[in-house]
All heavy atoms as TSV, in Angstrom:
chain	resi	resn	atom	element	x	y	z
A	1	ASN	N	N	15.227	-9.758	25.149
A	1	ASN	CA	C	13.935	-10.396	25.383
A	1	ASN	C	C	12.917	-9.355	25.820
A	1	ASN	O	O	13.248	-8.407	26.507
A	1	ASN	CB	C	14.052	-11.459	26.453
A	1	ASN	CG	C	14.775	-12.696	25.964
A	1	ASN	OD1	O	14.783	-12.981	24.790
A	1	ASN	ND2	N	15.366	-13.411	26.879
A	2	LEU	N	N	11.690	-9.604	25.434
A	2	LEU	CA	C	10.583	-8.730	25.825
A	2	LEU	C	C	9.594	-9.520	26.660
A	2	LEU	O	O	9.534	-10.749	26.554
A	2	LEU	CB	C	9.883	-8.194	24.573
A	2	LEU	CG	C	10.707	-7.250	23.695
A	2	LEU	CD1	C	9.995	-6.989	22.380
A	2	LEU	CD2	C	10.994	-5.956	24.423
A	3	PRO	N	N	8.805	-8.839	27.479
A	3	PRO	CA	C	7.780	-9.536	28.265
A	3	PRO	C	C	6.792	-10.256	27.351
A	3	PRO	O	O	6.471	-9.781	26.258
A	3	PRO	CB	C	7.083	-8.407	29.027
A	3	PRO	CG	C	8.025	-7.262	28.997
A	3	PRO	CD	C	8.822	-7.402	27.749
A	4	LYS	N	N	6.298	-11.403	27.787
A	4	LYS	CA	C	5.369	-12.214	26.997
A	4	LYS	C	C	4.140	-11.456	26.522
A	4	LYS	O	O	3.649	-11.691	25.426
A	4	LYS	CB	C	4.873	-13.406	27.825
A	4	LYS	CG	C	5.774	-14.561	27.892
A	4	LYS	CD	C	5.057	-15.664	28.655
A	4	LYS	CE	C	5.934	-16.860	28.837
A	4	LYS	NZ	N	5.231	-17.917	29.573
A	5	HIS	N	N	3.617	-10.583	27.355
A	5	HIS	CA	C	2.318	-9.973	27.075
A	5	HIS	C	C	2.408	-8.501	26.678
A	5	HIS	O	O	1.426	-7.779	26.795
A	5	HIS	CB	C	1.396	-10.147	28.289
A	5	HIS	CG	C	1.240	-11.583	28.682
A	5	HIS	ND1	N	0.560	-12.488	27.898
A	5	HIS	CD2	C	1.701	-12.276	29.738
A	5	HIS	CE1	C	0.595	-13.678	28.473
A	5	HIS	NE2	N	1.287	-13.572	29.592
A	6	ILE	N	N	3.543	-8.065	26.178
A	6	ILE	CA	C	3.677	-6.662	25.773
A	6	ILE	C	C	2.850	-6.423	24.508
A	6	ILE	O	O	2.753	-7.301	23.646
A	6	ILE	CB	C	5.156	-6.272	25.567
A	6	ILE	CG1	C	5.298	-4.753	25.488
A	6	ILE	CG2	C	5.742	-6.960	24.349
A	6	ILE	CD1	C	6.718	-4.250	25.620
A	7	THR	N	N	2.246	-5.257	24.436
A	7	THR	CA	C	1.496	-4.893	23.240
A	7	THR	C	C	2.364	-4.024	22.340
A	7	THR	O	O	3.336	-3.420	22.801
A	7	THR	CB	C	0.223	-4.099	23.597
A	7	THR	OG1	O	0.624	-2.869	24.226
A	7	THR	CG2	C	-0.696	-4.892	24.514
A	8	GLU	N	N	1.992	-3.942	21.076
A	8	GLU	CA	C	2.762	-3.104	20.164
A	8	GLU	C	C	2.684	-1.640	20.587
A	8	GLU	O	O	3.661	-0.903	20.474
A	8	GLU	CB	C	2.264	-3.272	18.728
A	8	GLU	CG	C	3.261	-2.719	17.738
A	8	GLU	CD	C	3.096	-3.279	16.349
A	8	GLU	OE1	O	3.030	-4.517	16.215
A	8	GLU	OE2	O	3.032	-2.477	15.415
A	9	GLU	N	N	1.543	-1.225	21.125
A	9	GLU	CA	C	1.384	0.157	21.605
A	9	GLU	C	C	2.343	0.446	22.758
A	9	GLU	O	O	3.015	1.480	22.782
A	9	GLU	CB	C	-0.056	0.396	22.046
A	9	GLU	CG	C	-0.327	1.791	22.529
A	9	GLU	CD	C	-1.781	1.974	22.971
A	9	GLU	OE1	O	-2.651	1.214	22.536
A	9	GLU	OE2	O	-2.022	2.896	23.774
A	10	ARG	N	N	2.414	-0.457	23.713
A	10	ARG	CA	C	3.326	-0.266	24.849
A	10	ARG	C	C	4.786	-0.323	24.392
A	10	ARG	O	O	5.628	0.442	24.853
A	10	ARG	CB	C	3.069	-1.316	25.922
A	10	ARG	CG	C	3.952	-1.118	27.127
A	10	ARG	CD	C	3.556	-1.996	28.284
A	10	ARG	NE	N	4.509	-1.810	29.354
A	10	ARG	CZ	C	5.019	-2.794	30.083
A	10	ARG	NH1	N	4.623	-4.025	29.898
A	10	ARG	NH2	N	5.896	-2.542	31.017
A	11	PHE	N	N	5.085	-1.241	23.481
A	11	PHE	CA	C	6.427	-1.379	22.920
A	11	PHE	C	C	6.860	-0.078	22.257
A	11	PHE	O	O	7.916	0.468	22.540
A	11	PHE	CB	C	6.396	-2.540	21.917
A	11	PHE	CG	C	7.686	-2.815	21.207
A	11	PHE	CD1	C	8.813	-3.240	21.888
A	11	PHE	CD2	C	7.759	-2.703	19.825
A	11	PHE	CE1	C	9.985	-3.528	21.224
A	11	PHE	CE2	C	8.925	-2.991	19.142
A	11	PHE	CZ	C	10.040	-3.404	19.843
A	12	ARG	N	N	6.018	0.466	21.399
A	12	ARG	CA	C	6.312	1.726	20.711
A	12	ARG	C	C	6.454	2.865	21.716
A	12	ARG	O	O	7.386	3.666	21.633
A	12	ARG	CB	C	5.199	2.050	19.713
A	12	ARG	CG	C	5.392	3.364	18.995
A	12	ARG	CD	C	4.209	3.662	18.074
A	12	ARG	NE	N	4.221	2.853	16.883
A	12	ARG	CZ	C	4.820	3.210	15.751
A	12	ARG	NH1	N	5.462	4.360	15.679
A	12	ARG	NH2	N	4.769	2.429	14.704
A	13	GLY	N	N	5.549	2.938	22.672
A	13	GLY	CA	C	5.589	3.999	23.672
A	13	GLY	C	C	6.850	3.968	24.515
A	13	GLY	O	O	7.439	5.011	24.824
A	14	HIS	N	N	7.270	2.772	24.878
A	14	HIS	CA	C	8.481	2.635	25.698
A	14	HIS	C	C	9.699	3.212	24.971
A	14	HIS	O	O	10.460	3.986	25.540
A	14	HIS	CB	C	8.716	1.165	26.038
A	14	HIS	CG	C	9.926	0.923	26.872
A	14	HIS	ND1	N	9.918	1.109	28.236
A	14	HIS	CD2	C	11.184	0.535	26.550
A	14	HIS	CE1	C	11.124	0.833	28.709
A	14	HIS	NE2	N	11.910	0.486	27.698
A	15	PHE	N	N	9.859	2.842	23.724
A	15	PHE	CA	C	11.043	3.264	22.978
A	15	PHE	C	C	10.939	4.676	22.415
A	15	PHE	O	O	11.947	5.249	22.006
A	15	PHE	CB	C	11.377	2.251	21.882
A	15	PHE	CG	C	11.939	0.975	22.455
A	15	PHE	CD1	C	11.132	-0.124	22.652
A	15	PHE	CD2	C	13.266	0.900	22.834
A	15	PHE	CE1	C	11.636	-1.289	23.202
A	15	PHE	CE2	C	13.792	-0.250	23.386
A	15	PHE	CZ	C	12.964	-1.353	23.576
A	16	SER	N	N	9.769	5.273	22.435
A	16	SER	CA	C	9.625	6.651	21.946
A	16	SER	C	C	10.165	7.661	22.955
A	16	SER	O	O	10.283	8.842	22.644
A	16	SER	CB	C	8.164	6.968	21.616
A	16	SER	OG	O	7.388	6.993	22.784
A	17	GLY	N	N	10.534	7.202	24.131
A	17	GLY	CA	C	11.104	8.081	25.141
A	17	GLY	C	C	12.486	8.618	24.784
A	17	GLY	O	O	12.994	9.519	25.444
A	18	ARG	N	N	13.094	8.089	23.725
A	18	ARG	CA	C	14.444	8.519	23.348
A	18	ARG	C	C	14.550	8.917	21.884
A	18	ARG	O	O	15.610	8.822	21.285
A	18	ARG	CB	C	15.449	7.405	23.621
A	18	ARG	CG	C	15.768	7.270	25.063
A	18	ARG	CD	C	16.558	8.476	25.526
A	18	ARG	NE	N	16.791	8.376	26.951
A	18	ARG	CZ	C	16.964	9.414	27.730
A	18	ARG	NH1	N	16.932	10.624	27.247
A	18	ARG	NH2	N	17.174	9.252	29.005
A	19	GLY	N	N	13.463	9.364	21.299
A	19	GLY	CA	C	13.502	9.799	19.908
A	19	GLY	C	C	12.192	9.499	19.217
A	19	GLY	O	O	11.337	8.795	19.760
A	20	GLU	N	N	12.037	10.017	18.022
A	20	GLU	CA	C	10.800	9.820	17.271
A	20	GLU	C	C	10.815	8.447	16.596
A	20	GLU	O	O	11.613	8.187	15.692
A	20	GLU	CB	C	10.641	10.911	16.220
A	20	GLU	CG	C	9.333	10.821	15.493
A	20	GLU	CD	C	9.163	11.911	14.459
A	20	GLU	OE1	O	9.936	12.887	14.453
A	20	GLU	OE2	O	8.250	11.768	13.635
A	21	VAL	N	N	9.933	7.578	17.051
A	21	VAL	CA	C	9.822	6.233	16.495
A	21	VAL	C	C	9.012	6.303	15.206
A	21	VAL	O	O	7.892	6.814	15.200
A	21	VAL	CB	C	9.158	5.266	17.509
A	21	VAL	CG1	C	8.879	3.918	16.882
A	21	VAL	CG2	C	10.035	5.112	18.747
A	22	THR	N	N	9.574	5.795	14.120
A	22	THR	CA	C	8.866	5.787	12.837
A	22	THR	C	C	8.146	4.475	12.606
A	22	THR	O	O	7.144	4.441	11.897
A	22	THR	CB	C	9.839	6.038	11.668
A	22	THR	OG1	O	10.854	5.043	11.700
A	22	THR	CG2	C	10.446	7.428	11.767
A	23	ASP	N	N	8.659	3.391	13.179
A	23	ASP	CA	C	7.972	2.104	13.082
A	23	ASP	C	C	8.421	1.205	14.222
A	23	ASP	O	O	9.515	1.360	14.756
A	23	ASP	CB	C	8.224	1.430	11.721
A	23	ASP	CG	C	9.699	1.252	11.422
A	23	ASP	OD1	O	10.355	2.232	11.055
A	23	ASP	OD2	O	10.172	0.110	11.557
A	24	ALA	N	N	7.532	0.300	14.590
A	24	ALA	CA	C	7.823	-0.664	15.653
A	24	ALA	C	C	7.082	-1.949	15.310
A	24	ALA	O	O	5.908	-1.912	14.939
A	24	ALA	CB	C	7.365	-0.136	17.007
A	25	LYS	N	N	7.776	-3.067	15.411
A	25	LYS	CA	C	7.162	-4.336	15.031
A	25	LYS	C	C	7.579	-5.428	15.993
A	25	LYS	O	O	8.774	-5.649	16.216
A	25	LYS	CB	C	7.574	-4.713	13.612
A	25	LYS	CG	C	6.934	-5.985	13.129
A	25	LYS	CD	C	7.258	-6.252	11.693
A	25	LYS	CE	C	6.520	-7.519	11.268
A	25	LYS	NZ	N	6.682	-7.787	9.855
A	26	LEU	N	N	6.597	-6.111	16.563
A	26	LEU	CA	C	6.853	-7.285	17.389
A	26	LEU	C	C	6.859	-8.498	16.464
A	26	LEU	O	O	6.097	-8.554	15.498
A	26	LEU	CB	C	5.762	-7.433	18.453
A	26	LEU	CG	C	5.674	-6.287	19.462
A	26	LEU	CD1	C	4.474	-6.489	20.375
A	26	LEU	CD2	C	6.950	-6.178	20.271
A	27	MET	N	N	7.685	-9.472	16.760
A	27	MET	CA	C	7.843	-10.622	15.873
A	27	MET	C	C	7.107	-11.852	16.410
A	27	MET	O	O	7.177	-12.152	17.603
A	27	MET	CB	C	9.324	-10.940	15.684
A	27	MET	CG	C	10.111	-9.783	15.082
A	27	MET	SD	S	9.436	-9.149	13.538
A	27	MET	CE	C	9.691	-10.553	12.477
A	28	TYR	N	N	6.409	-12.526	15.490
A	28	TYR	CA	C	5.608	-13.714	15.808
A	28	TYR	C	C	5.986	-14.856	14.868
A	28	TYR	O	O	6.430	-14.616	13.745
A	28	TYR	CB	C	4.118	-13.410	15.648
A	28	TYR	CG	C	3.613	-12.394	16.635
A	28	TYR	CD1	C	3.687	-11.035	16.363
A	28	TYR	CD2	C	3.073	-12.792	17.850
A	28	TYR	CE1	C	3.233	-10.096	17.282
A	28	TYR	CE2	C	2.610	-11.858	18.770
A	28	TYR	CZ	C	2.698	-10.516	18.469
A	28	TYR	OH	O	2.253	-9.587	19.376
A	29	THR	N	N	5.773	-16.101	15.320
A	29	THR	CA	C	5.967	-17.260	14.452
A	29	THR	C	C	4.806	-17.321	13.468
A	29	THR	O	O	3.821	-16.581	13.600
A	29	THR	CB	C	5.995	-18.574	15.262
A	29	THR	OG1	O	4.713	-18.776	15.852
A	29	THR	CG2	C	7.090	-18.556	16.321
A	30	GLU	N	N	4.892	-18.229	12.503
A	30	GLU	CA	C	3.800	-18.414	11.547
A	30	GLU	C	C	2.516	-18.836	12.245
A	30	GLU	O	O	1.421	-18.584	11.746
A	30	GLU	CB	C	4.188	-19.461	10.500
A	30	GLU	CG	C	5.246	-18.967	9.539
A	30	GLU	CD	C	5.629	-20.012	8.515
A	30	GLU	OE1	O	5.002	-21.098	8.468
A	30	GLU	OE2	O	6.561	-19.739	7.744
A	31	ARG	N	N	2.638	-19.448	13.403
A	31	ARG	CA	C	1.470	-19.900	14.169
A	31	ARG	C	C	0.943	-18.842	15.135
A	31	ARG	O	O	0.029	-19.098	15.898
A	31	ARG	CB	C	1.810	-21.163	14.942
A	31	ARG	CG	C	2.127	-22.318	14.035
A	31	ARG	CD	C	2.446	-23.550	14.825
A	31	ARG	NE	N	2.827	-24.625	13.930
A	31	ARG	CZ	C	2.679	-25.886	14.200
A	31	ARG	NH1	N	2.159	-26.258	15.354
A	31	ARG	NH2	N	3.055	-26.799	13.337
A	32	GLY	N	N	1.575	-17.675	15.116
A	32	GLY	CA	C	1.104	-16.575	15.947
A	32	GLY	C	C	1.685	-16.505	17.341
A	32	GLY	O	O	1.229	-15.710	18.159
A	33	GLN	N	N	2.696	-17.299	17.630
A	33	GLN	CA	C	3.326	-17.267	18.952
A	33	GLN	C	C	4.363	-16.145	18.985
A	33	GLN	O	O	5.208	-16.036	18.097
A	33	GLN	CB	C	3.993	-18.600	19.256
A	33	GLN	CG	C	4.612	-18.661	20.633
A	33	GLN	CD	C	5.241	-20.026	20.910
A	33	GLN	OE1	O	5.400	-20.865	20.019
A	33	GLN	NE2	N	5.615	-20.239	22.156
A	34	PHE	N	N	4.296	-15.328	20.008
A	34	PHE	CA	C	5.216	-14.208	20.163
A	34	PHE	C	C	6.628	-14.728	20.399
A	34	PHE	O	O	6.860	-15.574	21.253
A	34	PHE	CB	C	4.765	-13.322	21.333
A	34	PHE	CG	C	5.625	-12.113	21.571
A	34	PHE	CD1	C	6.093	-11.344	20.525
A	34	PHE	CD2	C	5.952	-11.729	22.859
A	34	PHE	CE1	C	6.882	-10.226	20.746
A	34	PHE	CE2	C	6.731	-10.609	23.096
A	34	PHE	CZ	C	7.191	-9.858	22.037
A	35	ARG	N	N	7.581	-14.204	19.640
A	35	ARG	CA	C	8.975	-14.659	19.736
A	35	ARG	C	C	9.781	-13.866	20.763
A	35	ARG	O	O	10.969	-14.108	20.943
A	35	ARG	CB	C	9.635	-14.590	18.370
A	35	ARG	CG	C	8.946	-15.552	17.393
A	35	ARG	CD	C	9.631	-15.643	16.079
A	35	ARG	NE	N	10.972	-16.163	16.260
A	35	ARG	CZ	C	11.933	-16.019	15.368
A	35	ARG	NH1	N	11.707	-15.368	14.245
A	35	ARG	NH2	N	13.130	-16.507	15.582
A	36	ARG	N	N	9.147	-12.906	21.415
A	36	ARG	CA	C	9.731	-12.115	22.500
A	36	ARG	C	C	10.849	-11.183	22.054
A	36	ARG	O	O	11.760	-10.881	22.808
A	36	ARG	CB	C	10.158	-13.001	23.669
A	36	ARG	CG	C	8.941	-13.735	24.256
A	36	ARG	CD	C	9.216	-14.456	25.498
A	36	ARG	NE	N	9.502	-13.492	26.558
A	36	ARG	CZ	C	9.932	-13.829	27.741
A	36	ARG	NH1	N	10.123	-15.080	28.054
A	36	ARG	NH2	N	10.177	-12.918	28.641
A	37	PHE	N	N	10.768	-10.704	20.794
A	37	PHE	CA	C	11.654	-9.650	20.340
A	37	PHE	C	C	10.935	-8.827	19.284
A	37	PHE	O	O	9.876	-9.202	18.793
A	37	PHE	CB	C	12.994	-10.186	19.815
A	37	PHE	CG	C	12.953	-10.817	18.452
A	37	PHE	CD1	C	13.251	-10.059	17.320
A	37	PHE	CD2	C	12.644	-12.157	18.288
A	37	PHE	CE1	C	13.231	-10.638	16.060
A	37	PHE	CE2	C	12.629	-12.739	17.032
A	37	PHE	CZ	C	12.920	-11.977	15.910
A	38	GLY	N	N	11.506	-7.673	18.996
A	38	GLY	CA	C	10.907	-6.806	17.998
A	38	GLY	C	C	11.936	-5.846	17.435
A	38	GLY	O	O	13.106	-5.860	17.831
A	39	PHE	N	N	11.480	-5.011	16.515
A	39	PHE	CA	C	12.334	-4.025	15.862
A	39	PHE	C	C	11.739	-2.640	16.036
A	39	PHE	O	O	10.516	-2.483	16.007
A	39	PHE	CB	C	12.462	-4.327	14.365
A	39	PHE	CG	C	13.118	-5.639	14.083
A	39	PHE	CD1	C	12.361	-6.766	13.809
A	39	PHE	CD2	C	14.501	-5.750	14.103
A	39	PHE	CE1	C	12.965	-7.983	13.534
A	39	PHE	CE2	C	15.117	-6.972	13.844
A	39	PHE	CZ	C	14.351	-8.081	13.555
A	40	VAL	N	N	12.609	-1.655	16.200
A	40	VAL	CA	C	12.186	-0.262	16.345
A	40	VAL	C	C	12.974	0.570	15.339
A	40	VAL	O	O	14.197	0.429	15.244
A	40	VAL	CB	C	12.466	0.274	17.775
A	40	VAL	CG1	C	12.024	1.718	17.903
A	40	VAL	CG2	C	11.787	-0.591	18.811
A	41	GLY	N	N	12.280	1.436	14.611
A	41	GLY	CA	C	12.935	2.357	13.693
A	41	GLY	C	C	12.787	3.778	14.206
A	41	GLY	O	O	11.739	4.147	14.743
A	42	TYR	N	N	13.825	4.573	14.050
A	42	TYR	CA	C	13.829	5.966	14.503
A	42	TYR	C	C	13.973	6.910	13.320
A	42	TYR	O	O	14.468	6.533	12.260
A	42	TYR	CB	C	14.970	6.207	15.503
A	42	TYR	CG	C	14.686	5.609	16.855
A	42	TYR	CD1	C	15.078	4.324	17.169
A	42	TYR	CD2	C	14.018	6.337	17.824
A	42	TYR	CE1	C	14.810	3.769	18.403
A	42	TYR	CE2	C	13.745	5.799	19.065
A	42	TYR	CZ	C	14.145	4.510	19.353
A	42	TYR	OH	O	13.874	3.955	20.575
A	43	ARG	N	N	13.555	8.147	13.523
A	43	ARG	CA	C	13.581	9.165	12.477
A	43	ARG	C	C	15.002	9.407	11.956
A	43	ARG	O	O	15.209	9.597	10.771
A	43	ARG	CB	C	12.982	10.471	13.012
A	43	ARG	CG	C	13.052	11.662	12.090
A	43	ARG	CD	C	12.165	11.622	10.876
A	43	ARG	NE	N	10.776	11.448	11.243
A	43	ARG	CZ	C	9.860	10.998	10.399
A	43	ARG	NH1	N	10.174	10.689	9.168
A	43	ARG	NH2	N	8.626	10.844	10.789
A	44	SER	N	N	15.988	9.393	12.843
A	44	SER	CA	C	17.362	9.663	12.415
A	44	SER	C	C	18.317	8.643	13.017
A	44	SER	O	O	18.013	7.990	14.027
A	44	SER	CB	C	17.788	11.077	12.834
A	44	SER	OG	O	17.969	11.129	14.238
A	45	GLU	N	N	19.459	8.542	12.413
A	45	GLU	CA	C	20.493	7.647	12.925
A	45	GLU	C	C	20.958	8.099	14.307
A	45	GLU	O	O	21.234	7.274	15.181
A	45	GLU	CB	C	21.673	7.604	11.953
A	45	GLU	CG	C	22.726	6.603	12.352
A	45	GLU	CD	C	23.843	6.470	11.334
A	45	GLU	OE1	O	23.717	6.974	10.210
A	45	GLU	OE2	O	24.861	5.845	11.684
A	46	ASP	N	N	21.027	9.407	14.525
A	46	ASP	CA	C	21.437	9.926	15.843
A	46	ASP	C	C	20.453	9.500	16.922
A	46	ASP	O	O	20.860	9.107	18.022
A	46	ASP	CB	C	21.564	11.453	15.817
A	46	ASP	CG	C	22.768	11.927	15.024
A	46	ASP	OD1	O	23.710	11.121	14.820
A	46	ASP	OD2	O	22.777	13.098	14.610
A	47	ASP	N	N	19.143	9.581	16.624
A	47	ASP	CA	C	18.127	9.116	17.588
A	47	ASP	C	C	18.296	7.630	17.867
A	47	ASP	O	O	18.200	7.183	19.010
A	47	ASP	CB	C	16.710	9.371	17.064
A	47	ASP	CG	C	16.281	10.817	17.150
A	47	ASP	OD1	O	16.977	11.623	17.798
A	47	ASP	OD2	O	15.226	11.156	16.570
A	48	ALA	N	N	18.537	6.854	16.816
A	48	ALA	CA	C	18.692	5.404	16.975
A	48	ALA	C	C	19.901	5.073	17.839
A	48	ALA	O	O	19.819	4.214	18.725
A	48	ALA	CB	C	18.806	4.742	15.605
A	49	LEU	N	N	21.010	5.733	17.601
A	49	LEU	CA	C	22.218	5.473	18.393
A	49	LEU	C	C	22.037	5.886	19.850
A	49	LEU	O	O	22.465	5.173	20.768
A	49	LEU	CB	C	23.416	6.190	17.777
A	49	LEU	CG	C	23.884	5.631	16.433
A	49	LEU	CD1	C	24.949	6.544	15.821
A	49	LEU	CD2	C	24.397	4.214	16.581
A	50	ALA	N	N	21.380	7.022	20.067
A	50	ALA	CA	C	21.125	7.471	21.438
A	50	ALA	C	C	20.206	6.490	22.159
A	50	ALA	O	O	20.427	6.151	23.332
A	50	ALA	CB	C	20.513	8.871	21.429
A	51	ALA	N	N	19.185	5.999	21.465
A	51	ALA	CA	C	18.262	5.027	22.061
A	51	ALA	C	C	18.971	3.721	22.360
A	51	ALA	O	O	18.772	3.123	23.428
A	51	ALA	CB	C	17.084	4.789	21.122
A	52	GLN	N	N	19.811	3.275	21.450
A	52	GLN	CA	C	20.545	2.036	21.658
A	52	GLN	C	C	21.416	2.125	22.907
A	52	GLN	O	O	21.431	1.217	23.735
A	52	GLN	CB	C	21.399	1.720	20.439
A	52	GLN	CG	C	22.164	0.422	20.559
A	52	GLN	CD	C	23.038	0.163	19.354
A	52	GLN	OE1	O	23.463	1.093	18.668
A	52	GLN	NE2	N	23.297	-1.098	19.084
A	53	GLN	N	N	22.117	3.223	23.052
A	53	GLN	CA	C	22.970	3.402	24.224
A	53	GLN	C	C	22.141	3.473	25.508
A	53	GLN	O	O	22.512	2.921	26.537
A	53	GLN	CB	C	23.822	4.654	24.078
A	53	GLN	CG	C	24.904	4.508	23.044
A	53	GLN	CD	C	25.705	5.779	22.835
A	53	GLN	OE1	O	25.310	6.846	23.273
A	53	GLN	NE2	N	26.832	5.661	22.161
A	54	TYR	N	N	21.004	4.152	25.445
A	54	TYR	CA	C	20.174	4.325	26.638
A	54	TYR	C	C	19.484	3.015	27.045
A	54	TYR	O	O	19.462	2.664	28.223
A	54	TYR	CB	C	19.123	5.409	26.384
A	54	TYR	CG	C	18.235	5.653	27.565
A	54	TYR	CD1	C	18.670	6.458	28.620
A	54	TYR	CD2	C	16.980	5.082	27.655
A	54	TYR	CE1	C	17.867	6.682	29.722
A	54	TYR	CE2	C	16.163	5.302	28.751
A	54	TYR	CZ	C	16.613	6.094	29.781
A	54	TYR	OH	O	15.814	6.310	30.876
A	55	PHE	N	N	18.908	2.300	26.088
A	55	PHE	CA	C	18.093	1.125	26.417
A	55	PHE	C	C	18.885	-0.170	26.539
A	55	PHE	O	O	18.375	-1.140	27.111
A	55	PHE	CB	C	16.981	0.941	25.380
A	55	PHE	CG	C	15.909	1.984	25.474
A	55	PHE	CD1	C	15.710	2.884	24.446
A	55	PHE	CD2	C	15.098	2.084	26.590
A	55	PHE	CE1	C	14.724	3.856	24.524
A	55	PHE	CE2	C	14.110	3.043	26.690
A	55	PHE	CZ	C	13.924	3.934	25.652
A	56	ASN	N	N	20.104	-0.231	26.017
A	56	ASN	CA	C	20.882	-1.467	26.109
A	56	ASN	C	C	21.094	-1.843	27.571
A	56	ASN	O	O	21.500	-1.026	28.389
A	56	ASN	CB	C	22.224	-1.305	25.393
A	56	ASN	CG	C	22.904	-2.633	25.181
A	56	ASN	OD1	O	22.255	-3.639	24.927
A	56	ASN	ND2	N	24.217	-2.639	25.283
A	57	ASN	N	N	20.784	-3.079	27.898
A	57	ASN	CA	C	20.885	-3.626	29.262
A	57	ASN	C	C	19.905	-2.997	30.246
A	57	ASN	O	O	20.122	-3.060	31.454
A	57	ASN	CB	C	22.320	-3.540	29.786
A	57	ASN	CG	C	23.249	-4.430	29.008
A	57	ASN	OD1	O	22.900	-5.568	28.689
A	57	ASN	ND2	N	24.419	-3.934	28.667
A	58	SER	N	N	18.839	-2.391	29.745
A	58	SER	CA	C	17.776	-1.899	30.626
A	58	SER	C	C	16.694	-2.978	30.720
A	58	SER	O	O	16.851	-4.076	30.172
A	58	SER	CB	C	17.195	-0.585	30.084
A	58	SER	OG	O	16.532	-0.807	28.847
A	59	PHE	N	N	15.597	-2.686	31.402
A	59	PHE	CA	C	14.537	-3.679	31.614
A	59	PHE	C	C	13.179	-3.127	31.230
A	59	PHE	O	O	12.910	-1.932	31.434
A	59	PHE	CB	C	14.492	-4.107	33.091
A	59	PHE	CG	C	15.652	-4.972	33.488
A	59	PHE	CD1	C	16.863	-4.389	33.872
A	59	PHE	CD2	C	15.544	-6.341	33.496
A	59	PHE	CE1	C	17.938	-5.186	34.244
A	59	PHE	CE2	C	16.609	-7.153	33.864
A	59	PHE	CZ	C	17.808	-6.550	34.250
A	60	ILE	N	N	12.330	-3.989	30.703
A	60	ILE	CA	C	10.899	-3.746	30.577
A	60	ILE	C	C	10.266	-4.807	31.459
A	60	ILE	O	O	10.399	-6.003	31.187
A	60	ILE	CB	C	10.388	-3.884	29.129
A	60	ILE	CG1	C	11.077	-2.881	28.207
A	60	ILE	CG2	C	8.877	-3.705	29.080
A	60	ILE	CD1	C	10.697	-3.023	26.738
A	61	ASP	N	N	9.624	-4.384	32.523
A	61	ASP	CA	C	9.169	-5.297	33.574
A	61	ASP	C	C	10.403	-6.064	34.053
A	61	ASP	O	O	11.352	-5.444	34.487
A	61	ASP	CB	C	8.039	-6.202	33.087
A	61	ASP	CG	C	6.799	-5.432	32.658
A	61	ASP	OD1	O	6.617	-4.286	33.133
A	61	ASP	OD2	O	6.014	-5.953	31.852
A	62	THR	N	N	10.406	-7.377	33.947
A	62	THR	CA	C	11.571	-8.149	34.397
A	62	THR	C	C	12.383	-8.696	33.218
A	62	THR	O	O	13.269	-9.525	33.415
A	62	THR	CB	C	11.145	-9.317	35.295
A	62	THR	OG1	O	10.246	-10.151	34.570
A	62	THR	CG2	C	10.487	-8.814	36.576
A	63	SER	N	N	12.092	-8.228	32.014
A	63	SER	CA	C	12.803	-8.694	30.820
A	63	SER	C	C	13.900	-7.719	30.440
A	63	SER	O	O	13.654	-6.532	30.264
A	63	SER	CB	C	11.833	-8.849	29.648
A	63	SER	OG	O	10.844	-9.813	29.943
A	64	LYS	N	N	15.112	-8.243	30.308
A	64	LYS	CA	C	16.263	-7.417	29.979
A	64	LYS	C	C	16.311	-7.110	28.485
A	64	LYS	O	O	16.200	-8.003	27.661
A	64	LYS	CB	C	17.554	-8.114	30.401
A	64	LYS	CG	C	18.784	-7.255	30.287
A	64	LYS	CD	C	19.976	-7.964	30.863
A	64	LYS	CE	C	21.191	-7.059	30.863
A	64	LYS	NZ	N	22.338	-7.724	31.469
A	65	VAL	N	N	16.489	-5.836	28.163
A	65	VAL	CA	C	16.604	-5.390	26.782
A	65	VAL	C	C	18.072	-5.331	26.419
A	65	VAL	O	O	18.878	-4.762	27.135
A	65	VAL	CB	C	15.978	-3.973	26.624
A	65	VAL	CG1	C	16.158	-3.470	25.203
A	65	VAL	CG2	C	14.516	-3.988	27.020
A	66	SER	N	N	18.423	-5.953	25.305
A	66	SER	CA	C	19.823	-5.916	24.867
A	66	SER	C	C	19.913	-5.799	23.358
A	66	SER	O	O	18.967	-5.946	22.665
A	66	SER	CB	C	20.575	-7.149	25.339
A	66	SER	OG	O	19.972	-8.323	24.888
């Protein structure tokens, strides 16, 4: 889960701490309601695996990342 009011810029910045982020996307319903999750792409598989290990079960504000 992600915080309700996170921006795509903050989302990308948070996850760029563990590798080069190539894309980041927050997910919304057809009506524009934030679904409280998103996707992050990294330059390499090694960066992605390192980020997954580092960020799994961490927090953004009070929302747990898993």
